[in-house]
All heavy atoms as TSV, in Angstrom:
chain	resi	resn	atom	element	x	y	z
A	1	MET	N	N	170.445	-56.838	-52.249
A	1	MET	CA	C	171.188	-56.990	-51.035
A	1	MET	C	C	172.022	-55.733	-50.801
A	1	MET	O	O	172.590	-55.172	-51.738
A	1	MET	CB	C	172.085	-58.210	-51.162
A	1	MET	CG	C	172.688	-58.610	-49.841
A	1	MET	SD	S	173.284	-60.301	-49.923
A	1	MET	CE	C	174.989	-60.052	-49.744
A	2	ALA	N	N	172.118	-55.296	-49.564
A	2	ALA	CA	C	172.838	-54.067	-49.241
A	2	ALA	C	C	174.345	-54.283	-49.403
A	2	ALA	O	O	174.875	-55.341	-49.126
A	2	ALA	CB	C	172.525	-53.666	-47.808
A	3	GLN	N	N	174.996	-53.219	-49.837
A	3	GLN	CA	C	176.452	-53.253	-50.033
A	3	GLN	C	C	177.120	-52.318	-49.019
A	3	GLN	O	O	176.552	-51.274	-48.662
A	3	GLN	CB	C	176.813	-52.795	-51.444
A	3	GLN	CG	C	176.312	-53.687	-52.538
A	3	GLN	CD	C	176.973	-55.058	-52.477
A	3	GLN	OE1	O	178.156	-55.165	-52.237
A	3	GLN	NE2	N	176.181	-56.102	-52.644
A	4	PRO	N	N	178.290	-52.653	-48.524
A	4	PRO	CA	C	178.984	-51.764	-47.590
A	4	PRO	C	C	179.397	-50.488	-48.266
A	4	PRO	O	O	179.734	-50.479	-49.456
A	4	PRO	CB	C	180.169	-52.592	-47.114
A	4	PRO	CG	C	180.348	-53.652	-48.103
A	4	PRO	CD	C	179.033	-53.907	-48.723
A	5	LYS	N	N	179.348	-49.386	-47.527
A	5	LYS	CA	C	179.729	-48.074	-48.102
A	5	LYS	C	C	181.219	-48.016	-48.418
A	5	LYS	O	O	181.627	-47.454	-49.423
A	5	LYS	CB	C	179.384	-46.968	-47.101
A	5	LYS	CG	C	177.953	-46.854	-46.801
A	5	LYS	CD	C	177.267	-45.923	-47.762
A	5	LYS	CE	C	175.827	-45.727	-47.331
A	5	LYS	NZ	N	175.001	-45.296	-48.425
A	6	ARG	N	N	182.052	-48.558	-47.527
A	6	ARG	CA	C	183.487	-48.548	-47.784
A	6	ARG	C	C	184.095	-49.802	-47.139
A	6	ARG	O	O	183.499	-50.389	-46.240
A	6	ARG	CB	C	184.142	-47.264	-47.240
A	6	ARG	CG	C	184.034	-47.092	-45.742
A	6	ARG	CD	C	184.661	-45.806	-45.300
A	6	ARG	NE	N	183.781	-44.640	-45.468
A	6	ARG	CZ	C	182.810	-44.282	-44.640
A	6	ARG	NH1	N	182.566	-44.990	-43.573
A	6	ARG	NH2	N	182.104	-43.214	-44.832
A	7	ARG	N	N	185.260	-50.151	-47.615
A	7	ARG	CA	C	185.928	-51.368	-47.083
A	7	ARG	C	C	186.551	-51.102	-45.696
A	7	ARG	O	O	186.837	-49.965	-45.365
A	7	ARG	CB	C	186.975	-51.865	-48.049
A	7	ARG	CG	C	188.097	-50.895	-48.308
A	7	ARG	CD	C	189.091	-51.450	-49.269
A	7	ARG	NE	N	190.098	-52.191	-48.554
A	7	ARG	CZ	C	191.191	-52.710	-49.129
A	7	ARG	NH1	N	191.377	-52.576	-50.421
A	7	ARG	NH2	N	192.071	-53.360	-48.415
A	8	TRP	N	N	186.714	-52.164	-44.963
A	8	TRP	CA	C	187.387	-52.061	-43.648
A	8	TRP	C	C	188.853	-51.817	-43.876
A	8	TRP	O	O	189.447	-52.386	-44.767
A	8	TRP	CB	C	187.194	-53.369	-42.861
A	8	TRP	CG	C	185.890	-53.505	-42.162
A	8	TRP	CD1	C	184.703	-52.890	-42.535
A	8	TRP	CD2	C	185.632	-54.269	-41.035
A	8	TRP	NE1	N	183.719	-53.268	-41.702
A	8	TRP	CE2	C	184.271	-54.118	-40.744
A	8	TRP	CE3	C	186.366	-55.074	-40.230
A	8	TRP	CZ2	C	183.668	-54.759	-39.658
A	8	TRP	CZ3	C	185.766	-55.695	-39.159
A	8	TRP	CH2	C	184.432	-55.527	-38.873
A	9	SER	N	N	189.430	-51.025	-42.993
A	9	SER	CA	C	190.901	-50.790	-43.080
A	9	SER	C	C	191.638	-52.027	-42.647
A	9	SER	O	O	191.076	-52.905	-41.964
A	9	SER	CB	C	191.276	-49.609	-42.209
A	9	SER	OG	O	191.089	-49.943	-40.845
A	10	LYS	N	N	192.901	-52.119	-42.999
A	10	LYS	CA	C	193.719	-53.264	-42.602
A	10	LYS	C	C	193.895	-53.325	-41.117
A	10	LYS	O	O	193.897	-54.373	-40.496
A	10	LYS	CB	C	195.088	-53.186	-43.271
A	10	LYS	CG	C	195.022	-53.396	-44.761
A	10	LYS	CD	C	196.404	-53.236	-45.394
A	10	LYS	CE	C	196.288	-53.336	-46.890
A	10	LYS	NZ	N	197.548	-52.989	-47.557
A	11	ALA	N	N	194.017	-52.131	-40.477
A	11	ALA	CA	C	194.171	-52.083	-39.019
A	11	ALA	C	C	192.922	-52.619	-38.330
A	11	ALA	O	O	193.040	-53.388	-37.360
A	11	ALA	CB	C	194.440	-50.644	-38.559
A	12	ARG	N	N	191.768	-52.266	-38.838
A	12	ARG	CA	C	190.526	-52.738	-38.214
A	12	ARG	C	C	190.372	-54.254	-38.424
A	12	ARG	O	O	189.919	-54.959	-37.494
A	12	ARG	CB	C	189.350	-52.009	-38.873
A	12	ARG	CG	C	188.061	-52.233	-38.159
A	12	ARG	CD	C	186.990	-51.266	-38.647
A	12	ARG	NE	N	185.736	-51.567	-37.982
A	12	ARG	CZ	C	184.648	-50.876	-38.206
A	12	ARG	NH1	N	184.641	-49.880	-39.066
A	12	ARG	NH2	N	183.531	-51.189	-37.608
A	13	THR	N	N	190.770	-54.738	-39.592
A	13	THR	CA	C	190.724	-56.175	-39.846
A	13	THR	C	C	191.665	-56.934	-38.913
A	13	THR	O	O	191.298	-57.955	-38.366
A	13	THR	CB	C	191.110	-56.465	-41.310
A	13	THR	OG1	O	190.227	-55.739	-42.172
A	13	THR	CG2	C	191.018	-57.947	-41.614
A	14	HIS	N	N	192.873	-56.389	-38.742
A	14	HIS	CA	C	193.837	-57.029	-37.843
A	14	HIS	C	C	193.380	-57.014	-36.380
A	14	HIS	O	O	193.601	-57.947	-35.649
A	14	HIS	CB	C	195.211	-56.368	-37.968
A	14	HIS	CG	C	195.855	-56.632	-39.314
A	14	HIS	ND1	N	195.976	-57.866	-39.861
A	14	HIS	CD2	C	196.363	-55.760	-40.207
A	14	HIS	CE1	C	196.594	-57.782	-41.024
A	14	HIS	NE2	N	196.820	-56.499	-41.274
A	15	LEU	N	N	192.701	-55.920	-35.985
A	15	LEU	CA	C	192.171	-55.862	-34.623
A	15	LEU	C	C	191.103	-56.928	-34.435
A	15	LEU	O	O	191.034	-57.540	-33.356
A	15	LEU	CB	C	191.614	-54.476	-34.330
A	15	LEU	CG	C	192.608	-53.402	-34.033
A	15	LEU	CD1	C	191.919	-52.049	-33.894
A	15	LEU	CD2	C	193.351	-53.705	-32.753
A	16	LYS	N	N	190.252	-57.110	-35.429
A	16	LYS	CA	C	189.182	-58.110	-35.332
A	16	LYS	C	C	189.763	-59.521	-35.241
A	16	LYS	O	O	189.289	-60.352	-34.472
A	16	LYS	CB	C	188.282	-58.002	-36.538
A	16	LYS	CG	C	187.115	-58.942	-36.527
A	16	LYS	CD	C	186.278	-58.795	-37.767
A	16	LYS	CE	C	185.229	-59.848	-37.884
A	16	LYS	NZ	N	183.959	-59.521	-37.300
A	17	ARG	N	N	190.831	-59.783	-35.984
A	17	ARG	CA	C	191.406	-61.114	-36.042
A	17	ARG	C	C	192.458	-61.343	-34.956
A	17	ARG	O	O	193.047	-62.422	-34.910
A	17	ARG	CB	C	192.066	-61.339	-37.415
A	17	ARG	CG	C	191.048	-61.389	-38.523
A	17	ARG	CD	C	191.674	-61.687	-39.824
A	17	ARG	NE	N	190.652	-61.662	-40.879
A	17	ARG	CZ	C	190.924	-61.449	-42.154
A	17	ARG	NH1	N	192.155	-61.278	-42.558
A	17	ARG	NH2	N	189.944	-61.462	-43.024
A	18	SER	N	N	192.720	-60.382	-34.130
A	18	SER	CA	C	193.767	-60.527	-33.114
A	18	SER	C	C	193.411	-61.570	-32.075
A	18	SER	O	O	194.287	-62.065	-31.361
A	18	SER	CB	C	194.058	-59.182	-32.433
A	18	SER	OG	O	192.956	-58.794	-31.690
A	19	THR	N	N	192.140	-61.888	-31.926
A	19	THR	CA	C	191.728	-62.875	-30.948
A	19	THR	C	C	191.696	-64.294	-31.529
A	19	THR	O	O	191.406	-65.227	-30.799
A	19	THR	CB	C	190.327	-62.554	-30.377
A	19	THR	OG1	O	189.381	-62.524	-31.438
A	19	THR	CG2	C	190.332	-61.227	-29.662
A	20	TRP	N	N	191.980	-64.449	-32.822
A	20	TRP	CA	C	192.029	-65.780	-33.425
A	20	TRP	C	C	193.390	-66.376	-33.141
A	20	TRP	O	O	194.385	-65.998	-33.756
A	20	TRP	CB	C	191.911	-65.704	-34.934
A	20	TRP	CG	C	190.562	-65.260	-35.461
A	20	TRP	CD1	C	189.527	-64.772	-34.726
A	20	TRP	CD2	C	190.139	-65.235	-36.800
A	20	TRP	NE1	N	188.481	-64.460	-35.528
A	20	TRP	CE2	C	188.858	-64.755	-36.839
A	20	TRP	CE3	C	190.754	-65.607	-37.982
A	20	TRP	CZ2	C	188.138	-64.624	-38.013
A	20	TRP	CZ3	C	190.056	-65.469	-39.158
A	20	TRP	CH2	C	188.766	-64.994	-39.152
A	21	LYS	N	N	193.495	-67.238	-32.212
A	21	LYS	CA	C	194.751	-67.841	-31.894
A	21	LYS	C	C	194.535	-69.276	-31.389
A	21	LYS	O	O	193.459	-69.622	-30.933
A	21	LYS	CB	C	195.542	-67.047	-30.865
A	21	LYS	CG	C	194.762	-66.712	-29.595
A	21	LYS	CD	C	195.521	-65.754	-28.743
A	21	LYS	CE	C	194.546	-65.082	-27.810
A	21	LYS	NZ	N	195.093	-63.909	-27.185
A	22	ILE	N	N	195.550	-70.066	-31.526
A	22	ILE	CA	C	195.500	-71.452	-31.117
A	22	ILE	C	C	195.700	-71.502	-29.607
A	22	ILE	O	O	196.648	-70.900	-29.100
A	22	ILE	CB	C	196.562	-72.288	-31.843
A	22	ILE	CG1	C	196.299	-72.251	-33.340
A	22	ILE	CG2	C	196.573	-73.696	-31.310
A	22	ILE	CD1	C	197.412	-72.914	-34.142
A	23	GLU	N	N	194.800	-72.181	-28.934
A	23	GLU	CA	C	194.968	-72.328	-27.470
A	23	GLU	C	C	195.825	-73.541	-27.144
A	23	GLU	O	O	195.865	-74.505	-27.914
A	23	GLU	CB	C	193.586	-72.494	-26.834
A	23	GLU	CG	C	192.723	-71.257	-26.971
A	23	GLU	CD	C	191.362	-71.455	-26.336
A	23	GLU	OE1	O	191.117	-72.533	-25.745
A	23	GLU	OE2	O	190.556	-70.535	-26.417
A	24	LYS	N	N	196.457	-73.459	-26.042
A	24	LYS	CA	C	197.330	-74.588	-25.626
A	24	LYS	C	C	196.421	-75.770	-25.255
A	24	LYS	O	O	195.346	-75.584	-24.657
A	24	LYS	CB	C	198.136	-74.167	-24.376
A	24	LYS	CG	C	199.248	-75.135	-24.047
A	24	LYS	CD	C	199.951	-74.793	-22.741
A	24	LYS	CE	C	200.488	-73.406	-22.674
A	24	LYS	NZ	N	201.228	-73.165	-21.428
A	25	ALA	N	N	196.841	-76.950	-25.625
A	25	ALA	CA	C	196.055	-78.141	-25.352
A	25	ALA	C	C	195.967	-78.406	-23.875
A	25	ALA	O	O	196.956	-78.260	-23.121
A	25	ALA	CB	C	196.660	-79.354	-26.060
A	26	ASN	N	N	194.776	-78.816	-23.403
A	26	ASN	CA	C	194.597	-79.158	-21.992
A	26	ASN	C	C	195.125	-80.569	-21.778
A	26	ASN	O	O	194.612	-81.496	-22.329
A	26	ASN	CB	C	193.142	-79.084	-21.601
A	26	ASN	CG	C	192.607	-77.679	-21.550
A	26	ASN	OD1	O	193.388	-76.758	-21.352
A	26	ASN	ND2	N	191.322	-77.512	-21.721
A	27	LEU	N	N	196.164	-80.674	-20.981
A	27	LEU	CA	C	196.760	-81.944	-20.702
A	27	LEU	C	C	196.407	-82.367	-19.290
A	27	LEU	O	O	196.444	-81.540	-18.354
A	27	LEU	CB	C	198.279	-81.926	-20.865
A	27	LEU	CG	C	198.790	-81.655	-22.271
A	27	LEU	CD1	C	200.279	-81.614	-22.278
A	27	LEU	CD2	C	198.293	-82.698	-23.242
A	28	ALA	N	N	196.068	-83.622	-19.118
A	28	ALA	CA	C	195.836	-84.202	-17.805
A	28	ALA	C	C	196.868	-85.300	-17.600
A	28	ALA	O	O	197.586	-85.673	-18.518
A	28	ALA	CB	C	194.417	-84.785	-17.734
A	29	THR	N	N	196.999	-85.789	-16.390
A	29	THR	CA	C	197.938	-86.854	-16.164
A	29	THR	C	C	197.174	-88.192	-16.167
A	29	THR	O	O	196.065	-88.300	-15.643
A	29	THR	CB	C	198.635	-86.703	-14.786
A	29	THR	OG1	O	197.659	-86.614	-13.769
A	29	THR	CG2	C	199.520	-85.465	-14.787
A	30	CYS	N	N	197.788	-89.162	-16.757
A	30	CYS	CA	C	197.209	-90.504	-16.808
A	30	CYS	C	C	197.241	-91.099	-15.400
A	30	CYS	O	O	198.299	-91.129	-14.774
A	30	CYS	CB	C	197.960	-91.404	-17.781
A	30	CYS	SG	S	197.444	-93.095	-17.819
A	31	PRO	N	N	196.124	-91.597	-14.873
A	31	PRO	CA	C	196.148	-92.164	-13.530
A	31	PRO	C	C	196.894	-93.469	-13.406
A	31	PRO	O	O	197.328	-93.850	-12.318
A	31	PRO	CB	C	194.657	-92.347	-13.189
A	31	PRO	CG	C	193.960	-92.397	-14.481
A	31	PRO	CD	C	194.781	-91.566	-15.433
A	32	HIS	N	N	197.140	-94.121	-14.551
A	32	HIS	CA	C	197.806	-95.401	-14.542
A	32	HIS	C	C	199.338	-95.236	-14.597
A	32	HIS	O	O	200.043	-95.848	-13.806
A	32	HIS	CB	C	197.308	-96.280	-15.699
A	32	HIS	CG	C	197.773	-97.686	-15.636
A	32	HIS	ND1	N	198.807	-98.128	-16.396
A	32	HIS	CD2	C	197.348	-98.709	-14.896
A	32	HIS	CE1	C	199.014	-99.415	-16.134
A	32	HIS	NE2	N	198.120	-99.784	-15.207
A	33	CYS	N	N	199.827	-94.430	-15.557
A	33	CYS	CA	C	201.268	-94.288	-15.722
A	33	CYS	C	C	201.808	-92.890	-15.397
A	33	CYS	O	O	202.991	-92.648	-15.466
A	33	CYS	CB	C	201.676	-94.678	-17.141
A	33	CYS	SG	S	201.046	-93.559	-18.384
A	34	HIS	N	N	200.927	-91.948	-15.078
A	34	HIS	CA	C	201.270	-90.552	-14.685
A	34	HIS	C	C	202.003	-89.788	-15.755
A	34	HIS	O	O	202.808	-88.939	-15.470
A	34	HIS	CB	C	202.060	-90.557	-13.369
A	34	HIS	CG	C	201.372	-91.318	-12.274
A	34	HIS	ND1	N	200.220	-90.849	-11.707
A	34	HIS	CD2	C	201.648	-92.494	-11.684
A	34	HIS	CE1	C	199.833	-91.732	-10.752
A	34	HIS	NE2	N	200.679	-92.740	-10.738
A	35	GLU	N	N	201.693	-90.098	-17.013
A	35	GLU	CA	C	202.210	-89.353	-18.160
A	35	GLU	C	C	201.202	-88.288	-18.578
A	35	GLU	O	O	199.990	-88.472	-18.438
A	35	GLU	CB	C	202.508	-90.255	-19.321
A	35	GLU	CG	C	203.664	-91.205	-19.137
A	35	GLU	CD	C	205.017	-90.487	-19.166
A	35	GLU	OE1	O	205.167	-89.567	-20.009
A	35	GLU	OE2	O	205.864	-90.852	-18.345
A	36	PRO	N	N	201.633	-87.152	-19.121
A	36	PRO	CA	C	200.664	-86.171	-19.610
A	36	PRO	C	C	199.951	-86.723	-20.851
A	36	PRO	O	O	200.597	-87.266	-21.748
A	36	PRO	CB	C	201.511	-84.945	-19.953
A	36	PRO	CG	C	202.909	-85.389	-19.977
A	36	PRO	CD	C	203.000	-86.646	-19.193
A	37	VAL	N	N	198.638	-86.577	-20.887
A	37	VAL	CA	C	197.833	-87.099	-21.985
A	37	VAL	C	C	196.684	-86.129	-22.234
A	37	VAL	O	O	196.195	-85.442	-21.299
A	37	VAL	CB	C	197.330	-88.502	-21.683
A	37	VAL	CG1	C	196.406	-88.515	-20.476
A	37	VAL	CG2	C	196.644	-89.160	-22.892
A	38	MET	N	N	196.230	-85.987	-23.505
A	38	MET	CA	C	195.091	-85.125	-23.781
A	38	MET	C	C	193.833	-85.712	-23.122
A	38	MET	O	O	193.714	-86.921	-23.025
A	38	MET	CB	C	194.887	-85.006	-25.293
A	38	MET	CG	C	195.917	-84.172	-25.953
A	38	MET	SD	S	195.612	-83.944	-27.729
A	38	MET	CE	C	194.091	-83.037	-27.701
A	39	GLN	N	N	192.954	-84.837	-22.713
A	39	GLN	CA	C	191.761	-85.251	-22.009
A	39	GLN	C	C	190.847	-86.044	-22.963
A	39	GLN	O	O	190.739	-85.750	-24.134
A	39	GLN	CB	C	191.007	-84.068	-21.455
A	39	GLN	CG	C	191.797	-83.356	-20.355
A	39	GLN	CD	C	191.035	-82.149	-19.826
A	39	GLN	OE1	O	190.108	-81.677	-20.423
A	39	GLN	NE2	N	191.471	-81.674	-18.692
A	40	HIS	N	N	190.176	-87.064	-22.441
A	40	HIS	CA	C	189.209	-87.899	-23.164
A	40	HIS	C	C	189.881	-88.637	-24.331
A	40	HIS	O	O	189.261	-88.844	-25.376
A	40	HIS	CB	C	188.011	-87.095	-23.652
A	40	HIS	CG	C	187.330	-86.367	-22.543
A	40	HIS	ND1	N	186.513	-86.983	-21.625
A	40	HIS	CD2	C	187.306	-85.043	-22.210
A	40	HIS	CE1	C	186.081	-86.085	-20.772
A	40	HIS	NE2	N	186.524	-84.930	-21.107
A	41	ARG	N	N	191.150	-89.021	-24.156
A	41	ARG	CA	C	191.858	-89.804	-25.179
A	41	ARG	C	C	192.539	-90.965	-24.494
A	41	ARG	O	O	192.847	-90.931	-23.316
A	41	ARG	CB	C	192.956	-88.970	-25.859
A	41	ARG	CG	C	192.495	-87.678	-26.528
A	41	ARG	CD	C	191.682	-87.972	-27.766
A	41	ARG	NE	N	191.443	-86.808	-28.575
A	41	ARG	CZ	C	190.533	-85.895	-28.342
A	41	ARG	NH1	N	189.767	-85.993	-27.293
A	41	ARG	NH2	N	190.364	-84.892	-29.156
A	42	VAL	N	N	192.802	-92.021	-25.247
A	42	VAL	CA	C	193.519	-93.165	-24.738
A	42	VAL	C	C	194.962	-92.769	-24.547
A	42	VAL	O	O	195.545	-92.079	-25.397
A	42	VAL	CB	C	193.410	-94.346	-25.724
A	42	VAL	CG1	C	194.232	-95.516	-25.237
A	42	VAL	CG2	C	191.963	-94.761	-25.877
A	43	CYS	N	N	195.543	-93.191	-23.434
A	43	CYS	CA	C	196.974	-92.865	-23.165
A	43	CYS	C	C	197.838	-93.619	-24.169
A	43	CYS	O	O	197.739	-94.833	-24.311
A	43	CYS	CB	C	197.321	-93.277	-21.736
A	43	CYS	SG	S	199.038	-92.930	-21.325
A	44	SER	N	N	198.677	-92.886	-24.888
A	44	SER	CA	C	199.521	-93.510	-25.886
A	44	SER	C	C	200.698	-94.245	-25.267
A	44	SER	O	O	201.307	-95.080	-25.910
A	44	SER	CB	C	200.066	-92.460	-26.844
A	44	SER	OG	O	200.817	-91.488	-26.147
A	45	ASN	N	N	200.985	-93.973	-23.997
A	45	ASN	CA	C	202.082	-94.635	-23.296
A	45	ASN	C	C	201.688	-96.024	-22.782
A	45	ASN	O	O	202.406	-96.993	-22.995
A	45	ASN	CB	C	202.597	-93.763	-22.152
A	45	ASN	CG	C	203.854	-94.294	-21.549
A	45	ASN	OD1	O	204.709	-94.774	-22.268
A	45	ASN	ND2	N	203.960	-94.168	-20.250
A	46	CYS	N	N	200.552	-96.098	-22.102
A	46	CYS	CA	C	200.164	-97.395	-21.466
A	46	CYS	C	C	198.923	-98.017	-22.110
A	46	CYS	O	O	198.674	-99.198	-21.893
A	46	CYS	CB	C	199.948	-97.193	-19.988
A	46	CYS	SG	S	198.553	-96.129	-19.586
A	47	GLY	N	N	198.129	-97.255	-22.886
A	47	GLY	CA	C	196.957	-97.801	-23.541
A	47	GLY	C	C	195.702	-97.866	-22.652
A	47	GLY	O	O	194.757	-98.558	-23.039
A	48	TYR	N	N	195.695	-97.183	-21.535
A	48	TYR	CA	C	194.542	-97.195	-20.638
A	48	TYR	C	C	193.672	-95.988	-20.874
A	48	TYR	O	O	194.150	-94.907	-21.217
A	48	TYR	CB	C	195.006	-97.209	-19.188
A	48	TYR	CG	C	195.310	-98.577	-18.643
A	48	TYR	CD1	C	196.437	-99.279	-19.075
A	48	TYR	CD2	C	194.468	-99.204	-17.754
A	48	TYR	CE1	C	196.706	-100.537	-18.574
A	48	TYR	CE2	C	194.735	-100.468	-17.251
A	48	TYR	CZ	C	195.860	-101.125	-17.651
A	48	TYR	OH	O	196.121	-102.388	-17.180
A	49	TYR	N	N	192.344	-96.176	-20.672
A	49	TYR	CA	C	191.370	-95.085	-20.695
A	49	TYR	C	C	190.303	-95.407	-19.692
A	49	TYR	O	O	189.734	-96.517	-19.722
A	49	TYR	CB	C	190.775	-94.883	-22.084
A	49	TYR	CG	C	189.712	-93.809	-22.119
A	49	TYR	CD1	C	190.091	-92.489	-22.034
A	49	TYR	CD2	C	188.390	-94.116	-22.198
A	49	TYR	CE1	C	189.108	-91.471	-22.051
A	49	TYR	CE2	C	187.431	-93.140	-22.238
A	49	TYR	CZ	C	187.800	-91.826	-22.149
A	49	TYR	OH	O	186.864	-90.814	-22.177
A	50	ASP	N	N	190.011	-94.511	-18.824
A	50	ASP	CA	C	188.946	-94.627	-17.808
A	50	ASP	C	C	189.182	-95.876	-16.922
A	50	ASP	O	O	188.265	-96.594	-16.559
A	50	ASP	CB	C	187.576	-94.714	-18.477
A	50	ASP	CG	C	186.429	-94.444	-17.499
A	50	ASP	OD1	O	186.685	-93.789	-16.478
A	50	ASP	OD2	O	185.320	-94.911	-17.789
A	51	GLY	N	N	190.464	-96.149	-16.627
A	51	GLY	CA	C	190.811	-97.229	-15.737
A	51	GLY	C	C	190.779	-98.604	-16.364
A	51	GLY	O	O	190.923	-99.594	-15.693
A	52	LYS	N	N	190.538	-98.670	-17.669
A	52	LYS	CA	C	190.503	-99.952	-18.372
A	52	LYS	C	C	191.527	-99.980	-19.503
A	52	LYS	O	O	191.774	-98.930	-20.098
A	52	LYS	CB	C	189.090	-100.150	-18.978
A	52	LYS	CG	C	187.993	-100.169	-17.978
A	52	LYS	CD	C	186.667	-100.147	-18.683
A	52	LYS	CE	C	185.608	-99.696	-17.669
A	52	LYS	NZ	N	184.597	-98.875	-18.266
A	53	GLU	N	N	192.104	-101.145	-19.724
A	53	GLU	CA	C	193.056	-101.281	-20.805
A	53	GLU	C	C	192.310	-101.344	-22.116
A	53	GLU	O	O	191.567	-102.290	-22.367
A	53	GLU	CB	C	193.945	-102.505	-20.616
A	53	GLU	CG	C	195.054	-102.595	-21.649
A	53	GLU	CD	C	195.968	-103.762	-21.390
A	53	GLU	OE1	O	195.634	-104.673	-20.610
A	53	GLU	OE2	O	197.055	-103.774	-22.024
A	54	VAL	N	N	192.499	-100.389	-22.972
A	54	VAL	CA	C	191.790	-100.323	-24.248
A	54	VAL	C	C	192.676	-100.877	-25.363
A	54	VAL	O	O	192.234	-101.597	-26.232
A	54	VAL	CB	C	191.377	-98.865	-24.558
A	54	VAL	CG1	C	190.683	-98.791	-25.897
A	54	VAL	CG2	C	190.492	-98.326	-23.464
A	55	ILE	N	N	193.969	-100.503	-25.352
A	55	ILE	CA	C	194.917	-100.940	-26.341
A	55	ILE	C	C	195.989	-101.757	-25.631
A	55	ILE	O	O	196.626	-101.292	-24.709
A	55	ILE	CB	C	195.549	-99.744	-27.071
A	55	ILE	CG1	C	194.476	-98.928	-27.758
A	55	ILE	CG2	C	196.586	-100.229	-28.073
A	55	ILE	CD1	C	194.973	-97.627	-28.312
A	56	ALA	N	N	196.182	-102.993	-26.088
A	56	ALA	CA	C	197.215	-103.829	-25.505
A	56	ALA	C	C	198.577	-103.416	-26.088
A	56	ALA	O	O	198.723	-103.368	-27.319
A	56	ALA	CB	C	196.960	-105.286	-25.777
A	57	LYS	N	N	199.507	-103.082	-25.244
A	57	LYS	CA	C	200.843	-102.712	-25.710
A	57	LYS	C	C	201.727	-103.925	-25.820
A	57	LYS	O	O	201.700	-104.811	-24.973
A	57	LYS	CB	C	201.466	-101.706	-24.720
A	57	LYS	CG	C	200.822	-100.342	-24.742
A	57	LYS	CD	C	201.186	-99.680	-26.047
A	57	LYS	CE	C	200.723	-98.251	-26.043
A	57	LYS	NZ	N	201.160	-97.529	-27.220
A	58	LYS	N	N	202.577	-103.935	-26.871
A	58	LYS	CA	C	203.545	-105.013	-27.021
A	58	LYS	C	C	204.729	-104.757	-26.129
A	58	LYS	O	O	205.168	-103.629	-25.969
A	58	LYS	CB	C	204.006	-105.068	-28.492
A	58	LYS	CG	C	202.927	-105.444	-29.444
A	58	LYS	CD	C	203.455	-105.440	-30.858
A	58	LYS	CE	C	202.356	-105.733	-31.872
A	58	LYS	NZ	N	202.883	-105.683	-33.252
A	59	GLU	N	N	205.251	-105.806	-25.543
A	59	GLU	CA	C	206.426	-105.679	-24.697
A	59	GLU	C	C	207.668	-105.652	-25.574
A	59	GLU	O	O	207.768	-106.382	-26.568
A	59	GLU	CB	C	206.506	-106.852	-23.722
A	59	GLU	CG	C	205.407	-106.838	-22.680
A	59	GLU	CD	C	205.571	-107.947	-21.688
A	59	GLU	OE1	O	206.694	-108.436	-21.497
A	59	GLU	OE2	O	204.575	-108.307	-21.049
A	60	GLU	N	N	208.593	-104.783	-25.200
A	60	GLU	CA	C	209.846	-104.666	-25.999
A	60	GLU	C	C	210.797	-105.821	-25.670
A	60	GLU	O	O	210.937	-106.225	-24.499
A	60	GLU	CB	C	210.511	-103.351	-25.677
A	60	GLU	CG	C	209.690	-102.142	-26.073
A	60	GLU	CD	C	210.373	-100.848	-25.699
A	60	GLU	OE1	O	211.562	-100.905	-25.304
A	60	GLU	OE2	O	209.771	-99.809	-25.807
A	61	LYS	N	N	211.425	-106.317	-26.719
A	61	LYS	CA	C	212.433	-107.389	-26.505
A	61	LYS	C	C	213.781	-106.746	-26.315
A	61	LYS	O	O	214.133	-105.784	-26.990
A	61	LYS	CB	C	212.472	-108.305	-27.729
A	61	LYS	CG	C	211.194	-109.113	-27.932
A	61	LYS	CD	C	211.305	-110.014	-29.133
A	61	LYS	CE	C	210.035	-110.826	-29.327
A	61	LYS	NZ	N	210.135	-111.671	-30.484
A	62	LYS	N	N	214.511	-107.268	-25.365
A	62	LYS	CA	C	215.879	-106.697	-25.076
A	62	LYS	C	C	216.941	-107.648	-25.516
A	62	LYS	O	O	216.842	-108.800	-25.544
A	62	LYS	CB	C	216.006	-106.382	-23.610
A	62	LYS	CG	C	215.132	-105.198	-23.233
A	62	LYS	CD	C	215.394	-104.814	-21.791
A	62	LYS	CE	C	214.542	-103.634	-21.405
A	62	LYS	NZ	N	214.733	-103.226	-20.063
């Protein structure tokens, strides 16, 4: 197997890795409660997904 002639410099390595970054999560608004929610996930606030109640939320006692 071929071997590299010389190692990459640190600057070159950092330039290559400069595009590795975490992207901001795409948030949509829940059509039921209008809270920001990640796309294609059940809303943690109201429990609805695709217009249907998936998770029944317990009512808080006062």
